[in-house]
TIPA-89380 format. One record per residue: residue in one letter; x, y, z of N, C-alpha, C in turn. Coordinates in nm, 4 decimals, padded with zeros to 6 digits. Layout:
  resn      n.px      n.py      n.pz     ca.px     ca.py     ca.pz      c.px      c.py      c.pz
     A         X         Y         Z         X         Y         Z         X         Y         Z
...
***
This chain:
  resn      n.px      n.py      n.pz     ca.px     ca.py     ca.pz      c.px      c.py      c.pz
     M   00.6195   08.6172   11.3566   00.5075   08.5234   11.3357   00.5072   08.4705   11.1924
     K   00.5307   08.5615   11.0948   00.5341   08.5190   10.9548   00.6473   08.4191   10.9311
     K   00.7623   08.4467   10.9976   00.8770   08.3569   10.9829   00.8443   08.2189   11.0360
     L   00.7700   08.2142   11.1506   00.7312   08.0869   11.2092   00.6385   08.0099   11.1169
     I   00.5440   08.0807   11.0545   00.4478   08.0159   10.9638   00.5193   07.9546   10.8440
     K   00.6263   08.0214   10.7957   00.6993   07.9734   10.6784   00.8046   07.8686   10.7129
     D   00.8244   07.8419   10.8427   00.9289   07.7471   10.8845   00.8983   07.6066   10.8317
     P   00.9845   07.5483   10.7462   00.9600   07.4138   10.6913   00.9480   07.3070   10.7991
     L   01.0222   07.3231   10.9105   01.0146   07.2242   11.0175   00.8754   07.2213   11.0780
     L   00.8124   07.3386   11.0915   00.6752   07.3440   11.1408   00.5832   07.2717   11.0442
     H   00.6064   07.2916   10.9129   00.5264   07.2208   10.8123   00.5396   07.0702   10.8313
     F   00.6612   07.0242   10.8539   00.6850   06.8802   10.8707   00.6104   06.8258   10.9920
     L   00.6201   06.8990   11.1040   00.5537   06.8523   11.2257   00.4024   06.8495   11.2088
     L   00.3476   06.9509   11.1422   00.2034   06.9550   11.1193   00.1586   06.8410   11.0286
     I   00.2353   06.8188   10.9211   00.2016   06.7088   10.8299   00.2125   06.5754   10.9019
     G   00.3172   06.5626   10.9868   00.3324   06.4391   11.0628   00.2139   06.4135   11.1541
     A   00.1667   06.5212   11.2200   00.0501   06.5081   11.3084  -00.0745   06.4684   11.2304
     L  -00.0929   06.5285   11.1124  -00.2087   06.4946   11.0285  -00.2023   06.3502   10.9815
     L  -00.0825   06.3058   10.9443  -00.0671   06.1666   10.9023  -00.0993   06.0710   11.0163
     F  -00.0548   06.1084   11.1375  -00.0823   06.0238   11.2539  -00.2327   06.0140   11.2795
     L  -00.3009   06.1289   11.2746  -00.4457   06.1285   11.2965  -00.5186   06.0506   11.1869
     A  -00.4716   06.0705   11.0633  -00.5343   05.9985   10.9525  -00.5152   05.8485   10.9679
     F  -00.3946   05.8091   11.0126  -00.3687   05.6672   11.0315  -00.4585   05.6081   11.1394
     E  -00.4733   05.6840   11.2484  -00.5600   05.6360   11.3570  -00.7043   05.6238   11.3102
     F  -00.7487   05.7191   11.2264  -00.8867   05.7155   11.1767  -00.9082   05.5960   11.0846
     I  -00.8114   05.5735   10.9972  -00.8235   05.4612   10.9037  -00.8090   05.3284   10.9745
     K  -00.7205   05.3294   11.0768  -00.6927   05.2048   11.1480  -00.8158   05.1528   11.2216
     S  -00.8918   05.2409   11.2833  -01.0064   05.1973   11.3644  -01.1298   05.2810   11.3365
     P  -01.1807   05.2795   11.2138  -01.3022   05.3560   11.1853  -01.4215   05.2985   11.2604
     A  -01.5206   05.3835   11.2766  -01.6387   05.3421   11.3538  -01.7025   05.2179   11.2936
     G  -01.7328   05.1227   11.3807  -01.8051   05.0050   11.3359  -01.7165   04.8967   11.2772
     I  -01.5863   04.9180   11.2759  -01.4970   04.8160   11.2195  -01.4012   04.7702   11.3279
     Q  -01.3900   04.6417   11.3485  -01.3023   04.5883   11.4502  -01.1573   04.6105   11.4101
     E  -01.0679   04.6167   11.5125  -00.9277   04.6439   11.4867  -00.8616   04.5351   11.4036
     N  -00.9143   04.4126   11.4103  -00.8524   04.3040   11.3341  -00.9145   04.2882   11.1951
     S  -00.9926   04.3887   11.1541  -01.0504   04.3835   11.0201  -00.9480   04.4299   10.9171
     I  -00.9527   04.3695   10.8007  -00.8685   04.4106   10.6889  -00.9613   04.4611   10.5795
     V  -00.9482   04.5888   10.5449  -01.0355   04.6501   10.4456  -00.9546   04.6802   10.3207
     I  -00.9945   04.6216   10.2094  -00.9329   04.6514   10.0798  -01.0281   04.7455   10.0070
     T  -00.9921   04.8703   09.9999  -01.0815   04.9700   09.9422  -01.0800   04.9631   09.7893
     S  -01.1777   05.0317   09.7304  -01.1818   05.0389   09.5837  -01.0572   05.1088   09.5300
     G  -01.0078   05.2070   09.6078  -00.8846   05.2751   09.5688  -00.7654   05.1809   09.5681
     D  -00.7614   05.0901   09.6681  -00.6537   04.9897   09.6733  -00.6581   04.9013   09.5491
     I  -00.7790   04.8603   09.5125  -00.7942   04.7698   09.3977  -00.7523   04.8410   09.2690
     E  -00.7923   04.9668   09.2556  -00.7519   05.0431   09.1369  -00.5999   05.0560   09.1291
     A  -00.5355   05.0760   09.2435  -00.3898   05.0879   09.2466  -00.3242   04.9556   09.2067
     L  -00.3809   04.8434   09.2548  -00.3280   04.7117   09.2188  -00.3401   04.6870   09.0685
     Q  -00.4551   04.7234   09.0135  -00.4769   04.7056   08.8705  -00.3832   04.7940   08.7878
     A  -00.3658   04.9174   08.8319  -00.2781   05.0099   08.7591  -00.1345   04.9614   08.7615
     N  -00.0889   04.9113   08.8765   00.0476   04.8606   08.8880   00.0668   04.7370   08.7996
     F  -00.0337   04.6514   08.7947  -00.0275   04.5327   08.7092  -00.0166   04.5744   08.5630
     A  -00.0987   04.6721   08.5227  -00.0999   04.7182   08.3834   00.0343   04.7794   08.3438
     R   00.0974   04.8550   08.4367   00.2289   04.9134   08.4065   00.3341   04.8051   08.3875
     T   00.3223   04.6990   08.4660   00.4223   04.5914   08.4594   00.4049   04.5043   08.3359
     W   00.2793   04.4666   08.3064   00.2538   04.3680   08.2001   00.1983   04.4303   08.0719
     Q   00.1808   04.5613   08.0721   00.1322   04.6317   07.9537  -00.0055   04.5836   07.9072
     R  -00.0894   04.5441   08.0007  -00.2281   04.5046   07.9723  -00.3052   04.5038   08.1027
     P  -00.4366   04.5202   08.0981  -00.5157   04.5152   08.2216  -00.5266   04.3719   08.2721
     P  -00.5402   04.3510   08.4020  -00.5528   04.2154   08.4554  -00.6923   04.1580   08.4295
     T  -00.6993   04.0258   08.4205  -00.8282   03.9577   08.4079  -00.8962   03.9566   08.5448
     D  -01.0234   03.9119   08.5475  -01.0952   03.9069   08.6753  -01.0255   03.8132   08.7736
     S  -00.9783   03.6991   08.7232  -00.9110   03.6034   08.8122  -00.7786   03.6607   08.8630
     E  -00.7103   03.7359   08.7775  -00.5837   03.7970   08.8200  -00.6085   03.9055   08.9239
     V  -00.7199   03.9797   08.9098  -00.7545   04.0803   09.0098  -00.7804   04.0127   09.1440
     S  -00.8509   03.9008   09.1399  -00.8767   03.8263   09.2641  -00.7463   03.7814   09.3272
     G  -00.6534   03.7380   09.2416  -00.5233   03.6954   09.2930  -00.4456   03.8109   09.3544
     L  -00.4536   03.9272   09.2913  -00.3853   04.0444   09.3450  -00.4424   04.0842   09.4810
     I  -00.5746   04.0778   09.4927  -00.6397   04.1131   09.6197  -00.6000   04.0128   09.7280
     E  -00.6027   03.8834   09.6921  -00.5661   03.7808   09.7896  -00.4217   03.7981   09.8373
     E  -00.3328   03.8347   09.7435  -00.1927   03.8560   09.7790  -00.1792   03.9755   09.8724
     R  -00.2596   04.0789   09.8494  -00.2583   04.1972   09.9361  -00.3058   04.1611   10.0765
     V  -00.4105   04.0790   10.0841  -00.4608   04.0340   10.2142  -00.3541   03.9537   10.2870
     R  -00.2874   03.8621   10.2142  -00.1809   03.7809   10.2756  -00.0691   03.8699   10.3297
     D  -00.0328   03.9725   10.2502   00.0717   04.0656   10.2942   00.0324   04.1332   10.4247
     E  -00.0932   04.1796   10.4306  -00.1392   04.2525   10.5480  -00.1434   04.1627   10.6710
     I  -00.1925   04.0388   10.6521  -00.1980   03.9443   10.7642  -00.0573   03.9141   10.8151
     A   00.0342   03.8853   10.7219   00.1712   03.8537   10.7608   00.2370   03.9708   10.8321
     Y   00.2111   04.0922   10.7817   00.2698   04.2119   10.8433   00.2187   04.2294   10.9855
     R   00.0865   04.2221   11.0035   00.0287   04.2437   11.1365   00.0748   04.1384   11.2362
     E   00.0771   04.0131   11.1923   00.1194   03.9058   11.2829   00.2681   03.9188   11.3178
     A   00.3493   03.9602   11.2209   00.4923   03.9769   11.2467   00.5166   04.0882   11.3480
     V   00.4419   04.2002   11.3338   00.4553   04.3103   11.4291   00.4072   04.2667   11.5671
     A   00.2963   04.1919   11.5709   00.2430   04.1435   11.6983   00.3426   04.0523   11.7692
     M   00.4194   03.9761   11.6929   00.5207   03.8852   11.7495   00.6523   03.9584   11.7799
     G   00.6578   04.0875   11.7447   00.7787   04.1642   11.7715   00.8916   04.1369   11.6748
     L   00.8579   04.0812   11.5582   00.9640   04.0481   11.4622   01.0290   04.1712   11.4007
     D   00.9627   04.2880   11.4169   01.0223   04.4107   11.3638   01.1267   04.4690   11.4575
     Q   01.1362   04.4135   11.5783   01.2294   04.4644   11.6772   01.3686   04.4031   11.6585
     G   01.4700   04.4870   11.6694   01.6070   04.4368   11.6651   01.6533   04.3902   11.5287
     D   01.5802   04.4228   11.4230   01.6181   04.3819   11.2876   01.6810   04.5016   11.2176
     S   01.8110   04.4917   11.1866   01.8826   04.6049   11.1282   01.8295   04.6407   10.9894
     V   01.7844   04.5391   10.9142   01.7321   04.5654   10.7801   01.6038   04.6477   10.7885
     I   01.5141   04.6071   10.8788   01.3882   04.6801   10.8954   01.4148   04.8204   10.9478
     R   01.5103   04.8333   11.0403   01.5438   04.9648   11.0938   01.5930   05.0579   10.9827
     R   01.6759   05.0028   10.8934   01.7268   05.0848   10.7833   01.6149   05.1258   10.6888
     R   01.5231   05.0316   10.6617   01.4120   05.0628   10.5720   01.3226   05.1709   10.6318
     L   01.2962   05.1615   10.7626   01.2120   05.2606   10.8285   01.2810   05.3971   10.8305
     R   01.4113   05.3963   10.8563   01.4852   05.5228   10.8538   01.4811   05.5832   10.7134
     M   01.4952   05.4971   10.6117   01.4916   05.5441   10.4741   01.3573   05.6086   10.4425
     K   01.2478   05.5437   10.4860   01.1150   05.5982   10.4600   01.0958   05.7306   10.5337
     M   01.1475   05.7366   10.6571   01.1370   05.8595   10.7348   01.2108   05.9726   10.6648
     E   01.3319   05.9461   10.6151   01.4118   06.0499   10.5490   01.3493   06.0904   10.4158
     L   01.2840   05.9957   10.3473   01.2155   06.0307   10.2234   01.0992   06.1252   10.2497
     I   01.0275   06.1019   10.3613   00.9175   06.1910   10.3978   00.9715   06.3306   10.4272
     I   01.0834   06.3364   10.5003   01.1443   06.4650   10.5330   01.1856   06.5383   10.4055
     E   01.2454   06.4648   10.3104   01.2874   06.5259   10.1845   01.1676   06.5767   10.1047
     D   01.0572   06.5000   10.1091   00.9363   06.5445   10.0394   00.8841   06.6743   10.1001
     V   00.8883   06.6834   10.2335   00.8433   06.8051   10.2997   00.9334   06.9221   10.2626
     A   01.0655   06.8953   10.2555   01.1607   07.0005   10.2190   01.1325   07.0549   10.0794
     G   01.0759   06.9695   09.9928   01.0478   07.0104   09.8557   00.9145   07.0786   09.8376
     L   00.8366   07.0931   09.9466   00.7046   07.1554   09.9354   00.7148   07.3053   09.9045
     S   00.8258   07.3653   09.9444   00.8444   07.5095   09.9202   00.9474   07.5296   09.8105
     P   00.9036   07.5509   09.6862   00.9989   07.5691   09.5759   01.0783   07.6976   09.5948
     P   01.1998   07.7055   09.5395   01.2823   07.8248   09.5576   01.2277   07.9432   09.4788
     T   01.2456   08.0604   09.5325   01.2107   08.1824   09.4614   01.3311   08.2254   09.3771
     D   01.3086   08.3207   09.2887   01.4207   08.3735   09.2102   01.5268   08.4341   09.3014
     E   01.4818   08.4937   09.4129   01.5774   08.5530   09.5066   01.6649   08.4446   09.5691
     D   01.6046   08.3295   09.6013   01.6813   08.2178   09.6565   01.7876   08.1712   09.5573
     L   01.7465   08.1555   09.4319   01.8380   08.1044   09.3296   01.9480   08.2057   09.2978
     E   01.9117   08.3324   09.2932   02.0114   08.4369   09.2681   02.1166   08.4368   09.3787
     A   02.0702   08.4258   09.5019   02.1633   08.4247   09.6158   02.2555   08.3037   09.6101
     Y   02.1981   08.1883   09.5711   02.2798   08.0670   09.5609   02.3821   08.0802   09.4485
     L   02.3398   08.1376   09.3367   02.4298   08.1556   09.2224   02.5464   08.2472   09.2589
     V   02.5170   08.3546   09.3311   02.6234   08.4465   09.3728   02.7188   08.3775   09.4698
     E   02.6635   08.3004   09.5626   02.7450   08.2337   09.6638   02.8349   08.1254   09.6027
     H   02.7862   08.0616   09.4955   02.8618   07.9526   09.4323   02.8987   07.9901   09.2888
     R   02.9380   08.1134   09.2701   02.9670   08.1658   09.1373   03.0701   08.0821   09.0627
     E   03.1719   08.0359   09.1330   03.2797   07.9604   09.0673   03.2281   07.8298   09.0068
     S   03.1308   07.7691   09.0713   03.0787   07.6413   09.0218   03.0076   07.6559   08.8878
     F   02.9532   07.7743   08.8610   02.8750   07.7952   08.7392   02.9478   07.8839   08.6371
     H   03.0712   07.9226   08.6702   03.1482   08.0065   08.5791   03.1716   07.9327   08.4471
     Q   03.1426   07.9993   08.3370   03.1615   07.9385   08.2047   03.3042   07.9643   08.1577
     Q   03.3749   07.8562   08.1273   03.5153   07.8648   08.0871   03.5282   07.9314   07.9493
     P   03.6478   07.9848   07.9223   03.6740   08.0348   07.7870   03.6651   07.9208   07.6856
     Q   03.6280   07.9535   07.5625   03.6224   07.8558   07.4541   03.7076   07.9053   07.3378
     V   03.7757   07.8123   07.2723   03.8625   07.8475   07.1595   03.8387   07.7495   07.0458
     S   03.8267   07.8040   06.9246   03.8201   07.7228   06.8022   03.9474   07.7506   06.7227
     F   04.0181   07.6434   06.6810   04.1449   07.6658   06.6115   04.1827   07.5456   06.5246
     M   04.2806   07.5689   06.4364   04.3460   07.4610   06.3634   04.4964   07.4732   06.3892
     H   04.5682   07.3637   06.3687   04.7103   07.3668   06.4028   04.7893   07.2736   06.3114
     V   04.9175   07.3045   06.3019   05.0149   07.2200   06.2309   05.1141   07.1715   06.3359
     Y   05.1333   07.0407   06.3410   05.2197   06.9803   06.4428   05.3560   06.9478   06.3844
     L   05.4621   06.9793   06.4608   05.5986   06.9454   06.4229   05.6599   06.8603   06.5337
     N   05.7047   06.7425   06.4956   05.7607   06.6469   06.5919   05.9031   06.6876   06.6279
     S   05.9237   06.7394   06.7480   06.0559   06.7868   06.7902   06.1548   06.6725   06.8062
     D   06.1081   06.5538   06.8424   06.1983   06.4388   06.8546   06.2498   06.3966   06.7174
     K   06.1631   06.3988   06.6214   06.1993   06.3571   06.4855   06.2874   06.4616   06.4158
     R   06.2567   06.5895   06.4317   06.3277   06.6969   06.3608   06.4521   06.7450   06.4353
     G   06.4554   06.7216   06.5656   06.5744   06.7574   06.6422   06.5975   06.9074   06.6486
     A   06.7257   06.9497   06.6316   06.7653   07.0890   06.6493   06.7081   07.1812   06.5433
     R   06.6664   07.1255   06.4310   06.6156   07.2099   06.3225   06.4655   07.2363   06.3322
     V   06.4006   07.1885   06.4379   06.2557   07.1989   06.4470   06.2086   07.3452   06.4448
     E   06.2783   07.4361   06.5172   06.2331   07.5747   06.5213   06.2589   07.6454   06.3887
     N   06.3669   07.6118   06.3213   06.3937   07.6686   06.1889   06.2884   07.6217   06.0885
     D   06.2528   07.4919   06.0960   06.1462   07.4384   06.0105   06.0138   07.5092   06.0396
     A   05.9907   07.5372   06.1674   05.8661   07.6026   06.2076   05.8556   07.7419   06.1465
     R   05.9668   07.8168   06.1455   05.9652   07.9515   06.0878   05.9353   07.9475   05.9377
     Q   05.9939   07.8498   05.8691   05.9720   07.8387   05.7252   05.8261   07.8026   05.6943
     I   05.7736   07.7068   05.7687   05.6344   07.6655   05.7471   05.5386   07.7775   05.7860
     L   05.5714   07.8511   05.8913   05.4860   07.9607   05.9361   05.4736   08.0679   05.8275
     T   05.5837   08.0933   05.7555   05.5803   08.1903   05.6459   05.4821   08.1473   05.5373
     K   05.4840   08.0186   05.5039   05.3926   07.9650   05.4024   05.2478   07.9712   05.4503
     L   05.2281   07.9376   05.5745   05.0925   07.9380   05.6293   05.0370   08.0800   05.6360
     S   05.1204   08.1745   05.6731   05.0759   08.3138   05.6833   05.0319   08.3664   05.5473
     A   05.1029   08.3223   05.4415   05.0665   08.3648   05.3059   04.9351   08.3019   05.2625
     A   04.9102   08.1784   05.3056   04.7876   08.1079   05.2668   04.6665   08.1545   05.3481
     G   04.6895   08.2019   05.4716   04.5791   08.2484   05.5560   04.4959   08.1341   05.6129
     R   04.3675   08.1587   05.6270   04.2794   08.0600   05.6904   04.2350   07.9503   05.5942
     D   04.2443   07.9760   05.4621   04.1998   07.8758   05.3643   04.3140   07.7801   05.3332
     V   04.3460   07.6955   05.4288   04.4577   07.6032   05.4147   04.4223   07.4713   05.4816
     D   04.4753   07.3630   05.4272   04.4575   07.2319   05.4877   04.5767   07.2065   05.5791
     P   04.5574   07.2128   05.7126   04.6710   07.1959   05.8026   04.7361   07.0581   05.7915
     G   04.6613   06.9610   05.7384   04.7187   06.8274   05.7228   04.8233   06.8200   05.6132
     S   04.8318   06.9244   05.5295   04.9302   06.9261   05.4204   05.0683   06.9705   05.4682
     Y   05.0755   07.0144   05.5948   05.2019   07.0635   05.6479   05.2381   06.9839   05.7735
     G   05.3651   06.9884   05.8087   05.4077   06.9320   05.9350   05.4075   06.7818   05.9386
     D   05.4021   06.7270   06.0604   05.4107   06.5826   06.0835   05.2761   06.5290   06.1305
     S   05.2577   06.4017   06.1105   05.1299   06.3393   06.1480   05.1303   06.3005   06.2959
     N   05.0133   06.3049   06.3538   04.9919   06.2526   06.4899   04.8426   06.2254   06.5060
     M   04.8037   06.1809   06.6232   04.6649   06.1381   06.6451   04.5724   06.2533   06.6831
     L   04.6264   06.3714   06.7031   04.5424   06.4847   06.7430   04.4608   06.5363   06.6256
     P   04.3383   06.5848   06.6496   04.2597   06.6436   06.5399   04.3285   06.7702   06.4890
     K   04.3253   06.7909   06.3568   04.3908   06.9077   06.2973   04.3092   07.0352   06.3176
     E   04.1780   07.0205   06.3236   04.0907   07.1358   06.3445   03.9929   07.1052   06.4571
     L   03.9711   07.2023   06.5415   03.8797   07.1854   06.6540   03.7747   07.2946   06.6517
     P   03.6475   07.2595   06.6693   03.5427   07.3613   06.6860   03.5605   07.4263   06.8233
     L   03.4636   07.5045   06.8654   03.4751   07.5681   06.9969   03.4862   07.4632   07.1071
     Y   03.6002   07.4603   07.1727   03.6258   07.3695   07.2841   03.6468   07.4514   07.4107
     Y   03.5945   07.3997   07.5239   03.6264   07.4632   07.6513   03.7747   07.4465   07.6788
     I   03.8337   07.5451   07.7446   03.9779   07.5478   07.7628   04.0272   07.4280   07.8431
     N   03.9461   07.3788   07.9368   03.9864   07.2606   08.0140   03.9931   07.1365   07.9255
     D   03.9028   07.1271   07.8274   03.9048   07.0137   07.7352   04.0273   07.0206   07.6443
     I   04.0634   07.1420   07.6027   04.1853   07.1590   07.5229   04.3060   07.1167   07.6053
     G   04.3065   07.1517   07.7329   04.4157   07.1124   07.8210   04.4286   06.9625   07.8343
     R   04.3128   06.8925   07.8354   04.3185   06.7461   07.8446   04.3734   06.6838   07.7161
     L   04.3503   06.7484   07.6018   04.3988   06.6963   07.4740   04.5455   06.7310   07.4480
     F   04.5823   06.8574   07.4720   04.7133   06.9071   07.4328   04.8067   06.9337   07.5510
     G   04.7531   06.9332   07.6713   04.8335   06.9672   07.7876   04.7973   07.1047   07.8411
     V   04.8166   07.1246   07.9709   04.7776   07.2492   08.0363   04.8575   07.3671   07.9819
     D   04.9883   07.3479   07.9593   05.0706   07.4585   07.9088   05.0189   07.5094   07.7743
     F   04.9825   07.4165   07.6855   04.9296   07.4554   07.5546   04.8003   07.5350   07.5713
     S   04.7115   07.4881   07.6602   04.5830   07.5567   07.6786   04.6027   07.6984   07.7322
     K   04.7033   07.7179   07.8163   04.7312   07.8524   07.8678   04.7845   07.9432   07.7568
     Q   04.8746   07.8891   07.6742   04.9338   07.9705   07.5674   04.8310   08.0108   07.4620
     I   04.7426   07.9164   07.4274   04.6502   07.9439   07.3165   04.5473   08.0494   07.3544
     Q   04.5266   08.0720   07.4844   04.4348   08.1773   07.5272   04.4912   08.3161   07.4973
     E   04.6243   08.3242   07.4763   04.6882   08.4520   07.4487   04.7011   08.4790   07.2988
     V   04.6687   08.3797   07.2153   04.6839   08.3946   07.0701   04.5670   08.4757   07.0139
     K   04.5980   08.5759   06.9351   04.4929   08.6568   06.8729   04.4301   08.5826   06.7553
     P   04.2984   08.5863   06.7432   04.2313   08.5186   06.6312   04.2649   08.5851   06.4971
     G   04.2608   08.5018   06.3910   04.2711   08.5564   06.2560   04.4075   08.5544   06.1940
     A   04.5063   08.4892   06.2547   04.6405   08.4838   06.1947   04.7157   08.3612   06.2463
     W   04.8008   08.3070   06.1604   04.8870   08.1964   06.2008   04.9960   08.2497   06.2938
     T   05.0245   08.1742   06.3976   05.1277   08.2151   06.4924   05.1942   08.0924   06.5520
     G   05.3069   08.1117   06.6140   05.3795   08.0017   06.6751   05.5262   08.0383   06.6923
     P   05.6038   07.9506   06.7516   05.5591   07.8178   06.7930   05.4856   07.8188   06.9281
     V   05.3924   07.7257   06.9425   05.3225   07.7005   07.0684   05.3556   07.5571   07.1084
     W   05.4137   07.5421   07.2245   05.4590   07.4098   07.2665   05.3499   07.3360   07.3457
     S   05.3460   07.2049   07.3234   05.2558   07.1182   07.3991   05.3377   07.0012   07.4533
     S   05.2707   06.9085   07.5185   05.3397   06.7899   07.5694   05.3823   06.6972   07.4560
     Y   05.3331   06.7232   07.3324   05.3684   06.6392   07.2182   05.4843   06.6972   07.1376
     G   05.4965   06.8299   07.1378   05.5988   06.8943   07.0566   05.5591   07.0371   07.0242
     L   05.5931   07.0793   06.9027   05.5711   07.2185   06.8617   05.4504   07.2289   06.7687
     H   05.3753   07.3400   06.7824   05.2559   07.3616   06.7005   05.2561   07.5026   06.6436
     L   05.2048   07.5147   06.5231   05.1712   07.6435   06.4635   05.0195   07.6495   06.4617
     V   04.9619   07.7544   06.5132   04.8165   07.7559   06.5340   04.7514   07.8754   06.4667
     Y   04.6269   07.8529   06.4282   04.5423   07.9592   06.3730   04.4123   07.9578   06.4524
     V   04.3921   08.0567   06.5356   04.2710   08.0658   06.6175   04.1600   08.1280   06.5339
     R   04.0523   08.0533   06.5170   03.9381   08.1027   06.4395   03.8478   08.1926   06.5256
     E   03.8227   08.1464   06.6476   03.7289   08.2202   06.7343   03.7649   08.1943   06.8797
     R   03.7453   08.2941   06.9610   03.7669   08.2781   07.1051   03.6530   08.3474   07.1795
     I   03.5951   08.2765   07.2732   03.4887   08.3322   07.3576   03.5436   08.3397   07.4997
     E   03.5440   08.4580   07.5554   03.5991   08.4754   07.6893   03.5106   08.4087   07.7943
     G   03.5718   08.3674   07.9024   03.4965   08.3106   08.0135   03.4126   08.4180   08.0811
     R   03.3024   08.3781   08.1407   03.2140   08.4762   08.2054   03.1241   08.4078   08.3064
     D   03.0635   08.4878   08.3904   02.9637   08.4394   08.4858   02.8262   08.4479   08.4200
     P   02.7544   08.3377   08.4114   02.6254   08.3388   08.3417   02.5152   08.4059   08.4235
     E   02.4106   08.4467   08.3541   02.2899   08.4972   08.4205   02.2077   08.3773   08.4692
     L   02.1186   08.4023   08.5640   02.0392   08.2953   08.6233   01.9595   08.2180   08.5188
     D   01.8973   08.2867   08.4244   01.8134   08.2204   08.3250   01.8924   08.1205   08.2396
     E   02.0226   08.1407   08.2276   02.1053   08.0512   08.1464   02.1344   07.9203   08.2185
     V   02.1339   07.9229   08.3512   02.1722   07.8029   08.4277   02.0678   07.7716   08.5354
     R   01.9437   07.8147   08.5114   01.8399   07.8006   08.6137   01.8228   07.6556   08.6598
     Q   01.8155   07.5605   08.5662   01.7920   07.4216   08.6041   01.9047   07.3677   08.6918
     E   02.0297   07.3976   08.6552   02.1428   07.3495   08.7328   02.1445   07.4111   08.8725
     V   02.1170   07.5418   08.8788   02.1160   07.6102   09.0083   02.0039   07.5569   09.0964
     E   01.8858   07.5381   09.0373   01.7717   07.4878   09.1153   01.7980   07.3467   09.1656
     R   01.8613   07.2639   09.0806   01.8928   07.1271   09.1228   01.9891   07.1267   09.2423
     E   02.0922   07.2087   09.2357   02.1895   07.2130   09.3454   02.1294   07.2788   09.4693
     W   02.0489   07.3845   09.4482   01.9827   07.4495   09.5622   01.8924   07.3504   09.6346
     S   01.8158   07.2730   09.5585   01.7221   07.1771   09.6180   01.7968   07.0681   09.6945
     A   01.9080   07.0203   09.6398   01.9866   06.9176   09.7083   02.0414   06.9714   09.8400
     K   02.0898   07.0941   09.8369   02.1419   07.1563   09.9591   02.0295   07.1779   10.0597
     R   01.9139   07.2199   10.0099   01.7983   07.2440   10.0978   01.7554   07.1131   10.1654
     R   01.7473   07.0043   10.0880   01.7077   06.8760   10.1463   01.8061   06.8316   10.2538
     K   01.9342   06.8485   10.2258   02.0366   06.8079   10.3224   02.0268   06.8885   10.4509
     E   02.0131   07.0205   10.4377   02.0045   07.1072   10.5549   01.8761   07.0802   10.6335
     F   01.7660   07.0596   10.5625   01.6378   07.0355   10.6290   01.6402   06.9020   10.7028
     K   01.7016   06.8012   10.6402   01.7124   06.6702   10.7037   01.7940   06.6805   10.8336
     E   01.9046   06.7553   10.8262   01.9902   06.7704   10.9434   01.9190   06.8495   11.0530
     A   01.8480   06.9571   11.0142   01.7759   07.0377   11.1127   01.6650   06.9571   11.1794
     T   01.5949   06.8755   11.0992   01.4873   06.7923   11.1545   01.5426   06.6898   11.2513
     Y   01.6544   06.6270   11.2123   01.7173   06.5279   11.3008   01.7568   06.5925   11.4334
     N   01.8210   06.7107   11.4263   01.8644   06.7777   11.5492   01.7454   06.8140   11.6371
     K   01.6347   06.8554   11.5729   01.5147   06.8910   11.6489   01.4546   06.7675   11.7161
     L   01.4467   06.6576   11.6426   01.3916   06.5351   11.6998   01.4838   06.4776   11.8073
     R   01.6130   06.4950   11.7899   01.7108   06.4414   11.8862   01.6932   06.5043   12.0232
     E   01.6430   06.6304   12.0259   01.6227   06.6988   12.1530   01.5181   06.6284   12.2392
     R   01.4357   06.5460   12.1778   01.3293   06.4769   12.2523   01.3817   06.3552   12.3273
     Y   01.5072   06.3191   12.3033   01.5621   06.1970   12.3609   01.6808   06.2277   12.4528
     T   01.6966   06.1429   12.5528   01.8156   06.1447   12.6362   01.9082   06.0352   12.5855
     I   02.0218   06.0724   12.5364   02.1146   05.9773   12.4765   02.2139   05.9320   12.5823
     V   02.2174   05.8031   12.6098   02.3123   05.7453   12.7057   02.4040   05.6508   12.6304
     I   02.5324   05.6785   12.6313   02.6292   05.5942   12.5629   02.7210   05.5316   12.6670
     E   02.7041   05.4026   12.6899   02.7845   05.3326   12.7894   02.9225   05.3009   12.7341
     E   03.0186   05.2994   12.8226   03.1551   05.2656   12.7822   03.1637   05.1163   12.7547
     P   03.2249   05.0754   12.6444   03.2397   04.9322   12.6165   03.3126   04.8618   12.7298
     V   03.2714   04.7381   12.7554   03.3306   04.6606   12.8649   03.4812   04.6464   12.8467
     S   03.5248   04.6207   12.7238   03.6677   04.6019   12.6971   03.7460   04.7277   12.7320
     S   03.6881   04.8463   12.7002   03.7552   04.9723   12.7297   03.7641   04.9950   12.8797
     A   03.6556   04.9583   12.9499   03.6550   04.9736   13.0950   03.7615   04.8857   13.1585
     N   03.7735   04.7592   13.1109   03.8724   04.6673   13.1634   04.0138   04.7173   13.1377
     D   04.0339   04.7705   13.0169   04.1652   04.8248   12.9823   04.2010   04.9407   13.0710
     S   04.1005   05.0241   13.1055   04.1224   05.1387   13.1927   04.1623   05.0947   13.3319
     K   04.0934   04.9868   13.3837   04.1270   04.9356   13.5161   04.2673   04.8768   13.5171
     T   04.3025   04.8045   13.4115   04.4353   04.7446   13.4025   04.5421   04.8511   13.4017
     S   04.5162   04.9591   13.3269   04.6110   05.0703   13.3192   04.6287   05.1365   13.4541
     T   04.5153   05.1483   13.5298   04.5209   05.2107   13.6604   04.6037   05.1275   13.7571
     K   04.5848   04.9949   13.7530   04.6600   04.9056   13.8406   04.8092   04.9100   13.8094
     A   04.8396   04.9222   13.6803   04.9796   04.9228   13.6400   05.0547   05.0407   13.6979
     K   04.9844   05.1483   13.7226   05.0481   05.2660   13.7803   05.0843   05.2398   13.9272
***
């Protein structure tokens, strides 16, 4: 019974029934003819508020009268169009009505916010999506293998000796060859390093111990001598660290599932008949005769 009470689909059906009753009450209140058009004080306040948001000032009395008259014209045109059946067979109107229906369903799906247990379960189920990549901060000296040729590795050993003696207090731009890559990088995610230097380089630099010059490390550009300043290992975050992202994805999944469940439930109320296209039927008869 408790499960039934918490069922979002039941909430949707109940809200739908209440909206229907409310519409019927508003449509034909006691003492008012069905062809009456009532512009309530609430309607007028909404018109004024919308005008103020658009024009950044309140409307004048004459503008309010114009807004009311435009609302009346809209209502008359709408009612007469429906009475003439102009809403029937119009694909644009059908799409708009379907859109409004799906928006209502999505709003109902959002009435029950997720609990921490819901979010924790989603985080565990989609752990890979929220896994935080390793980060590395480093500086490097680049050696152009095309330019230096066979002596590039010998040059690298000589430069590495100088760099090791200098330690971390060194300007990497004073050594090696020039290129467009930054000489020093703050903490970068490993995938971003891979996009800059190549995947092979990003894999190798994860194995470099911080605090010393080492090399050679090869990239798609050539040879590098690197000094890793800091490395943060990849890890799975706690819920509080990624709560907004998890809640956003959970809510999107919930809306999608609720929309599909509602559609399937409503579909049960209809008998779906799909006739065979005439062209297909003719082709079938022709094929049969050919045999």
